[in-house]
C-alpha positions in Angstrom: 142.4 -149.6 72.6 143.2 -151.9 69.6 144.3 -150.7 66.2 141.5 -150.9 63.6 142.9 -153.6 61.4 146.7 -153.7 61.5 149.4 -151.1 60.6 149.2 -152.0 56.9 145.5 -151.4 56.3 143.6 -148.5 54.9 139.9 -148.0 55.5 137.0 -145.7 54.6 134.5 -143.7 56.5 131.0 -145.2 56.3 128.4 -142.8 54.8 124.7 -143.7 54.3 124.6 -143.4 50.5 127.1 -146.3 50.3 125.5 -148.6 52.8 123.2 -150.6 50.5 125.9 -151.1 47.9 128.4 -152.3 50.6 125.8 -154.7 52.0 124.8 -156.1 48.6 128.3 -156.4 47.0 130.5 -156.9 50.1 133.6 -155.2 48.6 137.1 -155.8 50.0 137.1 -153.4 52.8 139.7 -153.8 55.6 137.8 -151.6 58.1 135.1 -148.9 58.4 134.9 -145.9 60.6 131.4 -144.9 61.7 130.4 -141.4 62.9 129.0 -142.0 66.4 126.4 -139.3 66.3 124.8 -140.8 63.2 124.0 -144.1 64.9 123.0 -143.4 68.5 119.3 -143.7 68.0 118.1 -147.1 69.2 116.3 -149.3 66.6 115.4 -148.5 63.0 116.9 -149.4 59.6 120.2 -147.6 60.1 121.0 -149.5 63.2 120.0 -152.8 61.6 122.2 -152.0 58.7 125.1 -151.2 61.0 124.9 -154.5 62.7 124.7 -156.3 59.3 127.9 -154.5 58.2 129.7 -155.4 61.4 129.2 -159.1 60.6 131.7 -158.5 57.7 133.9 -155.6 58.6 135.9 -154.4 61.6 134.8 -150.9 62.8 136.1 -147.9 64.6 133.9 -145.2 66.3 134.6 -141.5 65.8 132.9 -138.8 67.9 132.4 -135.1 67.4 130.4 -134.0 70.4 132.2 -134.8 73.6 133.8 -131.3 73.8 136.9 -132.7 75.6 138.4 -129.2 75.8 135.2 -127.5 77.0 134.3 -126.1 80.4 130.8 -127.5 80.6 130.7 -130.9 82.5 131.0 -133.9 80.3 127.6 -135.1 79.1 127.7 -138.6 80.8 124.3 -139.6 79.3 125.7 -139.0 75.9 128.9 -140.8 76.8 126.9 -143.8 78.0 125.2 -144.0 74.7 128.5 -144.0 72.9 129.8 -146.7 75.2 126.7 -148.8 74.6 127.1 -148.9 70.8 130.8 -149.4 71.2 130.3 -152.5 73.3 127.4 -153.9 71.2 129.3 -153.7 68.0 132.6 -154.8 69.5 134.3 -151.8 68.0 138.1 -151.7 68.1 138.8 -148.1 69.1 137.2 -144.8 69.8 138.5 -141.3 68.8 137.5 -137.8 69.5 138.7 -134.3 68.7 141.1 -132.2 70.8 138.8 -129.1 70.9 135.6 -127.8 72.4 132.2 -127.7 70.8 129.9 -126.4 73.5 129.9 -123.7 76.2 127.4 -122.3 78.6 124.9 -124.9 77.4 125.2 -123.8 73.8 126.4 -126.3 71.1 128.5 -125.3 68.1 128.2 -126.9 64.7 132.0 -126.7 64.4 135.0 -128.1 66.2 136.5 -125.1 67.9 140.2 -124.8 68.6 141.7 -124.2 72.0 144.2 -121.7 73.4 147.6 -123.3 73.4 148.5 -122.7 77.0 149.7 -124.7 80.0 146.4 -124.3 81.6 144.6 -125.7 78.6 147.0 -128.6 78.5 146.2 -129.5 82.1 142.5 -129.0 81.6 142.3 -131.2 78.5 144.5 -133.9 80.1 142.2 -134.0 83.1 139.1 -134.3 81.0 140.6 -137.0 78.8 141.7 -139.0 81.8 138.2 -138.6 83.4 136.6 -139.9 80.2 139.1 -142.8 79.9 138.3 -143.9 83.4 134.7 -144.1 82.4 135.5 -145.7 79.1 137.8 -148.4 80.5 140.5 -148.1 77.9 142.6 -145.6 76.0 141.0 -143.4 73.4 142.6 -141.4 70.5 142.5 -137.6 70.3 142.5 -135.9 66.9 144.2 -132.6 65.9 141.6 -130.2 64.4 141.5 -127.7 61.6 141.3 -124.1 62.5 140.8 -120.6 61.0 142.1 -118.4 63.8 144.8 -118.7 66.4 145.0 -117.2 69.9 147.6 -114.5 69.3 149.0 -114.7 72.9 149.4 -118.5 73.0 152.9 -119.4 74.2 152.9 -122.7 72.3 152.5 -123.9 68.7 149.8 -126.4 67.9 152.4 -129.2 67.7 153.8 -128.3 71.1 150.3 -128.2 72.6 149.3 -131.6 71.2 152.5 -133.1 72.4 152.1 -131.6 75.9 148.6 -133.1 76.2 150.0 -136.5 75.1 152.8 -136.3 77.7 150.2 -135.5 80.4 147.7 -138.2 79.8 148.0 -141.8 78.5 146.1 -141.6 75.3 146.9 -142.0 71.6 146.8 -139.6 68.6 144.7 -139.7 65.6 146.8 -137.7 63.2 144.6 -135.8 60.6 147.0 -134.8 57.9 144.5 -132.8 56.0 143.9 -130.7 59.1 147.7 -130.1 59.3 147.8 -128.8 55.8 144.7 -126.6 56.3 146.2 -125.1 59.4 149.5 -124.6 57.6 147.8 -122.5 54.9 145.3 -120.7 57.2 147.6 -120.1 60.2 151.2 -120.4 58.9 152.2 -123.4 61.1 154.5 -125.8 59.3 152.9 -129.3 58.9 156.3 -130.9 58.5 157.5 -129.4 61.8 154.3 -130.7 63.5 155.1 -134.2 62.2 158.7 -133.9 63.3 157.7 -132.9 66.8 155.5 -135.9 67.5 156.7 -138.5 70.0 157.7 -141.9 68.6 154.8 -144.3 68.6 152.0 -141.9 69.6 150.1 -142.0 66.3 147.7 -144.9 66.3 145.5 -143.8 63.3 145.7 -141.4 60.4 143.0 -139.5 58.5 143.2 -138.2 55.0 140.6 -136.0 53.4 140.0 -133.2 50.9 139.5 -129.5 51.5 137.7 -126.7 49.7 139.6 -123.6 48.5 138.0 -120.3 49.5 139.2 -116.8 48.6 141.6 -116.4 51.5 141.6 -119.7 53.3 141.1 -123.5 53.1 137.9 -125.0 54.4 138.1 -128.4 55.9 135.0 -129.6 54.0 135.8 -133.2 53.3 134.1 -132.7 49.9 137.0 -133.3 47.5 139.6 -136.0 46.8 142.7 -135.9 48.9 144.9 -133.2 47.5 148.4 -133.7 46.2 149.8 -131.6 49.0 148.2 -133.8 51.6 149.4 -137.0 49.8 152.9 -135.5 49.9 152.6 -134.9 53.7 151.3 -138.4 54.2 154.4 -139.8 52.4 156.5 -137.5 54.5 154.9 -138.9 57.7 155.5 -142.5 56.5 159.1 -141.6 55.7 159.5 -140.5 59.3 158.2 -143.9 60.6 154.7 -142.6 61.4 152.7 -145.5 59.9 149.2 -146.4 61.2 145.9 -147.6 60.0 144.8 -144.9 57.5 141.2 -143.7 56.8 139.9 -141.8 53.8 137.2 -139.3 54.9 134.7 -138.0 52.4 131.6 -136.4 53.9 129.8 -134.3 51.3 129.5 -134.2 47.5 130.0 -137.9 47.9 131.4 -139.8 44.9 130.5 -143.4 43.9 131.9 -146.0 46.2 134.3 -147.1 43.5 135.9 -143.6 43.5 136.2 -143.6 47.2 137.9 -147.0 47.0 140.4 -145.5 44.5 141.5 -143.1 47.3 141.7 -146.0 49.7 143.8 -148.0 47.3 146.3 -145.2 46.9 146.8 -145.0 50.7 147.1 -148.8 50.8 149.7 -148.7 48.1 151.8 -146.3 50.1 151.5 -148.3 53.2 152.5 -151.5 51.3 155.5 -149.7 49.9 156.6 -148.8 53.4 156.1 -152.3 54.6 158.1 -153.6 51.7 161.0 -151.3 52.4 161.0 -152.3 56.1 161.0 -156.0 55.2 163.9 -155.6 52.7 
């Protein structure tokens, strides 16, 4: 596993409405994250465009369908397709979610949270280790947003994530928007989560926007990063948790220039941190 483009760089998630503009104008982008499941079909214009973009920009690969916490066997045919595009594009790192998304042969359209138990820790660690043996290097696991908690779980989400990290040699993709969504929805302190993390475990950070519903926050990635999430990001940086940072925006997409404004804000905060450390 290699960091996307250095500790002081912010990137953006690649979405199809922006592809032609990026190819034609070649804006100053430090790195791009591609959603694996959008690019697994061999051939076609989308694949050609992806390889054209790779000539100019470093890339990371982000998965949503491995179901690392699930009980069904890992889909090795799917995993092989992931590995093929990873190798072909010479991508720097791969990340997946610490969750399950399928069971009994049925697939969910959401990333479903796990029970925070010792049994689930061991199960997830074994599955991650099994996949990493196949992959040939470390991967990153991402904390997910949730809307319900297992009432009898003996651990907090932070304790669960840290226990998995202690059990298996992988890194963490820290999604700070998900932390805030879970704080509002489930009452778990995002700052305590950040404080609980082992030193050096965070290899990448995600920032995104949520949608306010009547009684909860929806992790919709359809708005700018909120002030609350920016505040938590600054808190994480103040605690020494600095890593390549990605702006995610998946629906109600703005113009590329607006997306890059969000990227520039993250870059500015990373630069401020680097300046303080150099002083």
